Steps between C-alpha positions, in 0.01 A plus 500: 500500500880454434608509136826388346635435154647181368854609535462580869312176547788294359740689728313457820204262482478452872418877549189455269405183696518691830277762355262238361430380858337838564338587171521379143803619310474653151768389256567756235656434161627840383235729637206260441351266753592146394421263791383486865697323776267360764589338826319165545341448834429173661279411210446639158126568571592721797734687270237546232244622765735764608632596152166548330369786721847664490516503112134600467563794745808614298311467168214699642717767659690554166175521303565189300172334630162613608377426856287212373766334297758542787254350747459196271871463477546521869270210564329700781146633519466866420459618867810307614705632191395849587596453857838358372557818288407712801776334714751561218398868491368472143202731440192358345351830376744683288461879458511625146348767281159354524489472883372846574209463241404162638505629861276782396256251352499285816449808734140530378427145622677531828 
């Protein structure tokens, strides 16, 4: 995702519009996200259908949403959203300090 600040957007808006054709553009005010610039496809419903899974995937990847909440935001069924995350290279199972303990518990059942 391309990001630009308000000053750069004022200087060269067509650059942000070109980037928006590929992916949403994040507009920053200072160092904080302020707005999102989205290219409109043929219809607004097509744009929303493409934007919702993209936003949900980013929120999930950044740890801002659980898998269930991100799936609801995406508008997809869980299996399709998981497949979408896989295509984007976003891991569903995240390794943390509890993973080894949980794997040990599972090994008795496998």
